[in-house]
matplotlib code that plots the C-alpha trace (Angstrom):
import matplotlib.pyplot as plt

x = [-243.7, -243.9, -243.7, -241.5, -238.6, -240.0, -240.3, -243.6, -243.9, -247.6, -249.3, -252.3, -251.5, -252.5, -256.0, -258.6, -257.6, -253.9, -253.6, -255.4, -252.9, -250.1, -251.3, -251.8, -248.2, -247.0, -248.5, -246.3, -243.2, -242.9, -241.4, -243.8, -243.1, -246.2, -246.4, -249.3, -250.0, -251.6, -248.9, -251.3, -254.8, -257.5, -260.6, -263.0, -260.9, -259.1, -255.5, -252.1, -248.9, -247.6, -250.6, -250.6, -246.9, -247.7, -250.3, -248.0, -245.2, -247.7, -248.8, -245.3, -243.8, -241.4, -242.7, -241.3, -243.8, -243.1, -245.3, -245.4, -247.7, -247.4, -248.0, -244.6, -242.1, -239.1, -240.6, -241.6, -238.0, -236.6, -239.1, -238.1, -234.5, -235.0, -237.0, -234.2, -231.6, -233.7, -234.8, -232.2, -234.5, -238.0, -239.8, -243.4, -245.1, -248.8, -250.4, -253.4, -253.7, -256.7, -258.9, -262.7, -265.5, -268.6, -269.9, -271.1, -269.3, -271.0, -270.6, -266.9, -264.7, -261.4, -259.6, -261.2, -260.6, -256.9, -256.7, -258.2, -255.8, -252.9, -253.3, -254.8, -252.9, -249.9, -249.3, -249.4, -247.1, -244.7, -244.4, -244.0, -241.2, -239.4, -239.6, -239.0, -235.2, -235.3, -237.8, -235.3, -232.7, -235.2, -235.9, -232.1, -231.9, -234.9, -237.2, -240.4, -241.1, -244.6, -246.5, -250.2, -252.6, -256.0, -258.0, -261.0, -261.1, -261.3, -265.0, -266.2, -269.9, -271.2, -273.0, -269.6, -269.0, -272.4, -272.6, -268.9, -266.8, -263.8, -263.5, -263.9, -261.2, -258.8, -259.3, -259.0, -255.7, -254.3, -254.9, -253.8, -250.5, -250.9, -251.4, -248.5, -246.0, -246.7, -245.5, -242.7, -241.1, -242.2, -238.6, -237.3, -239.4, -241.5, -245.2, -247.7, -251.3, -254.6, -257.0, -260.6, -263.4, -266.5, -268.6, -268.2, -265.6, -266.5, -263.8, -263.9, -263.3, -266.2, -268.5, -268.2, -269.8, -273.6, -275.6, -273.3, -275.0, -272.4, -274.7, -274.1, -270.4, -267.6, -264.6, -261.1, -259.7, -261.2, -259.0, -256.0, -256.4, -256.7, -253.7, -251.6, -252.4, -251.5, -248.2, -247.1, -247.6, -244.6, -243.9, -242.7, -245.9, -248.6, -248.5, -250.8, -254.0, -256.9, -258.2, -261.5, -261.0, -263.7, -262.5, -258.9, -260.1, -262.3, -259.6, -257.1, -259.6, -260.1, -256.3, -255.6, -258.5, -257.1, -253.7, -255.2, -256.1, -259.8, -261.6, -262.0, -259.2, -260.9, -264.2, -262.4, -260.7, -263.9, -265.8, -262.9, -262.9, -266.6, -266.2, -263.5, -265.8, -268.7, -266.3, -266.0, -269.7, -270.5, -273.8, -273.9, -277.2, -278.5, -279.5, -279.0, -277.9, -281.5, -282.6, -279.4, -280.0, -283.7, -282.7, -280.0, -282.5, -284.8, -287.5, -289.3, -287.9, -285.5, -283.2, -282.6, -279.1, -276.5, -275.4, -271.8, -272.2, -269.6, -271.7, -274.5, -271.9, -270.5, -274.0, -274.3, -271.0, -272.7, -274.6, -271.5, -269.7, -272.6, -272.6, -268.8, -268.6, -271.4, -270.5, -266.9, -265.7, -265.2, -268.5, -270.5, -269.2, -269.2, -272.9, -274.4, -273.0, -275.6, -273.1, -274.0, -274.2, -272.7, -275.3, -274.2, -276.6, -278.8, -276.3, -276.2, -273.1, -273.5, -271.0, -270.5, -270.0, -266.8, -265.0, -262.1, -263.1]
y = [99.9, 100.6, 98.6, 101.3, 99.5, 96.0, 93.4, 91.5, 88.3, 88.1, 85.3, 86.0, 89.8, 90.6, 91.4, 91.4, 91.0, 90.3, 93.5, 95.5, 94.3, 95.1, 98.6, 99.3, 98.2, 100.3, 103.4, 102.9, 102.6, 98.8, 96.5, 94.0, 90.8, 90.0, 86.2, 85.1, 83.2, 86.1, 87.4, 87.9, 89.5, 87.1, 87.1, 87.6, 88.9, 92.3, 92.8, 91.1, 91.0, 93.9, 96.2, 95.5, 96.4, 99.7, 100.5, 99.5, 101.8, 104.6, 104.2, 104.7, 101.2, 99.1, 96.1, 92.9, 91.0, 87.3, 84.8, 81.7, 78.7, 78.2, 74.5, 74.2, 74.1, 74.6, 77.8, 79.1, 78.5, 80.4, 83.3, 83.5, 83.6, 86.2, 88.4, 88.2, 89.1, 92.0, 93.6, 92.2, 89.9, 88.8, 90.2, 89.2, 86.3, 86.7, 83.4, 84.9, 82.8, 80.5, 78.3, 78.1, 75.8, 76.0, 72.6, 69.5, 66.1, 64.8, 68.0, 68.5, 66.8, 65.4, 67.8, 70.7, 69.0, 68.7, 72.3, 73.6, 71.4, 72.1, 75.9, 76.4, 73.8, 72.8, 76.3, 77.8, 75.1, 75.4, 79.2, 79.1, 76.5, 78.5, 81.9, 80.8, 80.7, 84.3, 85.2, 83.7, 86.1, 89.0, 88.0, 88.0, 91.5, 92.6, 93.3, 91.8, 88.9, 87.7, 85.0, 85.8, 83.2, 84.2, 81.4, 81.0, 80.1, 76.4, 76.0, 72.4, 73.2, 70.8, 73.7, 75.0, 71.6, 70.5, 72.2, 72.5, 70.0, 70.1, 73.9, 74.1, 71.4, 73.1, 76.5, 75.0, 73.5, 76.9, 77.8, 74.4, 75.6, 78.6, 76.6, 74.3, 76.8, 79.4, 77.0, 75.6, 79.0, 80.9, 80.7, 82.1, 85.3, 84.6, 85.4, 83.1, 84.2, 83.8, 86.4, 86.1, 88.5, 88.8, 89.0, 88.1, 90.4, 91.7, 90.7, 90.1, 86.4, 86.1, 87.9, 85.0, 82.6, 82.3, 83.3, 86.0, 89.4, 92.2, 94.5, 92.3, 92.4, 94.6, 95.9, 94.2, 97.3, 96.2, 93.1, 95.2, 97.6, 94.7, 92.9, 96.1, 96.3, 92.7, 92.9, 95.9, 94.0, 92.6, 89.2, 87.7, 88.6, 88.1, 84.7, 81.7, 83.8, 83.4, 86.9, 88.3, 91.6, 93.6, 92.6, 93.6, 97.1, 97.5, 96.4, 98.8, 101.6, 100.9, 100.7, 104.0, 105.7, 104.8, 106.1, 109.4, 110.0, 110.6, 113.9, 115.6, 113.6, 110.4, 111.5, 112.6, 109.2, 107.3, 109.2, 108.6, 104.9, 104.7, 106.5, 104.0, 101.1, 102.6, 103.3, 99.5, 98.9, 98.5, 100.0, 101.4, 101.2, 103.6, 107.3, 107.3, 105.2, 104.5, 103.3, 101.1, 99.6, 98.9, 97.1, 95.1, 93.9, 92.6, 95.3, 96.1, 99.5, 99.5, 102.5, 103.9, 102.9, 105.5, 105.4, 105.5, 109.2, 111.2, 114.3, 112.4, 110.9, 114.3, 115.5, 112.3, 112.9, 114.1, 110.9, 108.9, 110.6, 109.9, 106.3, 106.0, 107.6, 105.5, 102.1, 102.2, 102.1, 98.3, 97.4, 99.9, 99.0, 95.3, 95.3, 97.8, 96.7, 95.5, 93.9, 92.1, 88.4, 85.4, 84.6, 81.7, 78.7, 80.2, 80.2, 83.1, 83.6, 84.8, 86.5, 83.4, 81.2, 83.0, 82.6, 80.3, 76.9]
z = [-54.8, -58.5, -61.8, -63.4, -65.0, -64.2, -66.9, -67.3, -69.3, -70.2, -72.1, -74.3, -74.3, -77.9, -76.8, -74.0, -70.4, -71.1, -73.1, -70.5, -67.8, -70.1, -70.8, -67.1, -66.4, -69.4, -68.0, -65.0, -67.2, -67.3, -70.0, -71.4, -73.3, -75.4, -75.6, -77.9, -81.1, -83.1, -85.3, -88.3, -88.0, -87.0, -89.3, -86.3, -83.4, -83.4, -82.6, -83.0, -80.9, -83.0, -82.7, -78.9, -78.9, -80.5, -77.9, -75.0, -76.3, -76.8, -73.2, -72.0, -71.7, -73.8, -75.7, -77.1, -79.2, -79.6, -81.5, -79.2, -78.7, -75.0, -75.4, -77.0, -74.1, -76.4, -77.8, -74.3, -73.0, -76.0, -75.4, -71.7, -72.6, -75.4, -73.0, -70.4, -73.0, -74.3, -71.0, -68.6, -66.7, -65.9, -62.7, -63.3, -65.1, -65.9, -67.0, -68.8, -72.0, -71.9, -74.1, -73.4, -74.4, -72.2, -73.4, -71.7, -71.7, -74.8, -76.7, -76.0, -78.7, -77.3, -79.5, -77.7, -74.3, -75.2, -76.3, -73.0, -70.9, -73.2, -72.9, -69.5, -67.4, -69.5, -70.7, -67.2, -65.9, -68.8, -68.7, -64.9, -65.2, -67.9, -66.0, -62.4, -62.8, -63.9, -61.2, -58.6, -59.9, -59.6, -56.0, -55.2, -56.7, -54.5, -57.4, -55.9, -58.3, -58.9, -60.8, -61.4, -62.9, -64.2, -62.8, -60.4, -56.7, -56.2, -55.4, -55.5, -55.7, -58.4, -60.2, -61.5, -63.1, -64.3, -67.6, -68.6, -66.6, -68.9, -68.9, -65.1, -64.5, -66.9, -65.2, -61.7, -62.8, -63.3, -59.6, -58.4, -59.8, -57.5, -54.4, -55.1, -56.4, -53.8, -51.1, -53.3, -53.9, -50.8, -49.4, -52.6, -52.2, -55.4, -54.9, -56.7, -56.7, -58.7, -59.9, -61.1, -62.0, -59.9, -63.1, -66.8, -68.5, -72.0, -74.4, -78.2, -77.7, -75.2, -77.5, -79.9, -77.3, -77.6, -74.5, -73.2, -72.8, -73.1, -71.1, -68.1, -68.4, -67.0, -68.8, -68.8, -67.1, -63.7, -63.8, -64.9, -61.9, -59.5, -61.1, -60.8, -57.0, -56.5, -58.4, -56.3, -53.0, -51.2, -52.7, -49.4, -47.6, -50.2, -51.8, -52.2, -52.5, -54.9, -55.4, -56.7, -58.6, -56.9, -53.4, -54.2, -55.3, -52.2, -49.8, -51.4, -51.0, -47.4, -46.7, -48.5, -46.8, -43.4, -44.5, -45.3, -41.6, -42.1, -42.5, -45.9, -47.4, -46.4, -48.0, -51.1, -51.5, -50.7, -53.5, -55.9, -55.1, -55.7, -59.1, -60.1, -59.4, -61.3, -64.2, -64.6, -64.6, -60.9, -59.9, -56.4, -54.5, -51.9, -51.6, -47.8, -44.9, -44.0, -47.4, -47.7, -44.2, -45.0, -48.2, -46.4, -43.9, -46.6, -46.6, -49.8, -50.4, -53.4, -53.6, -57.1, -58.5, -59.0, -62.6, -63.8, -64.9, -63.1, -62.7, -60.9, -58.6, -57.8, -56.8, -54.7, -52.8, -49.5, -49.4, -50.3, -47.4, -45.0, -45.8, -45.8, -42.4, -40.9, -42.3, -43.4, -47.0, -47.3, -45.5, -47.5, -50.9, -50.1, -49.2, -51.7, -55.0, -57.6, -60.0, -63.2, -62.5, -64.4, -67.1, -69.2, -69.5, -66.8, -64.0, -61.6, -59.5, -55.9, -53.7, -51.6, -54.7, -55.7, -52.3, -51.9, -50.4]

ax = plt.figure().add_subplot(projection="3d")
ax.plot(x, y, z, "-o")
ax.set_aspect("equal")
plt.show()
């Protein structure tokens, strides 16, 4: 499948992750409705809906910038109708817009609480409600409709609530919408899924939050690549899932490598998949199968990380092929990634912590 000619309704697409997803779709020839509040330049944050529209069209897509506060259901309904009139329909809704405040109970004013629930939960529900009638039409036309919410897997470990209960509840609300709506609209052929990063993503908005080290973050493009893969999946077969970006990319690499029937083409794709991950800030451990296995078993030897430098990875390709052939692409990448961890208020996020409960 392809997003060429498809229409995406993306909230919060004037900057950051939303814009990255929009640009990835635009490069495939998609139409993008940019639904966000920033019509005028922000004093601290770069980008407006109009500058994003220029970038989308330069990338090969068509853009429709619309200034909308997604907490206003009347404005959202008008925007969905306008998008349909302009592009001929809506095929994909990306609920990306979000408000964040990593503060404890006593430090979170009710105005900030209401903002997070208004944008994250109400906004997601409101945009879904407004777009679903058009997504049903897309399904009847065989255009593979999707809703994708940018929210975390529903993990009830208290550590995800302890320091910022209000924010966690608001973000979990987005993916509670996924669970409910995926079943509600399964028979209509509308996929509803969630997507969340393995690590912190470096955006201009996040850079304003104290305690975030940009050197431990990945770029928004890793989420854009993962979203692109999900949105191209069959909407009648892939729904109700809460994905992690890194796992989507690894699974896609494994699927494609099998399709290439092994041999040199398998090795070529494996190396290319590895380079894509390193491009997004993933550091791959291991100079040989022996060293990687020793590290995995808890021995003291620590292999030197490969850097994201393309020339070094090219030199490492024989070792990449050896590991890939011995362990399999998914197993190898899944066990030998040294990714930046989630460092806000002293938390560190392990692989198991991000899995769906």
